[in-house]
C-alpha positions, 0 to 999 in steps of 0.5 A: 424868673424868665426874661419875659417875667422881668420885663416891665410893662410898656406905656404908650400915650398919644398926645394931641398935636403929636405925630401918630407914633408920638408916645411915652415909653418906659421899662428896662432897655427902652432908652437903648431903643430911642434911636429907632423910635426917633428915626421914625419920627424925624429926619432933623435934629432932636433936643435931649433935655436933662439935668446936671445930676443925670449928666454926672451919673452918665445916665444920659449915655444910653439915649445919646448912644442910641441916637448916634447909632442911628445917625440922629443929630441932637443937642443936649440941654442939661440946665433943668432944675431938679425938684425941689430946688 
């Protein structure tokens, strides 16, 4: 199977009230691209919202590492309650 075949489809959705490049993306490796995506959208801080399970598993690191790599300041909130709670 080629690398192209392994790539998951990407979904981009425009939300009312967002900047033209605001979108939802998913797929393999997308978390590592968040730094470049966000740097095009803001010159300030961002808020990363997650839950404690994601934090304990270290899944958030791809996102926070990408933000740090691009010099983007962020706050991290891990108080989301997972469904069902």
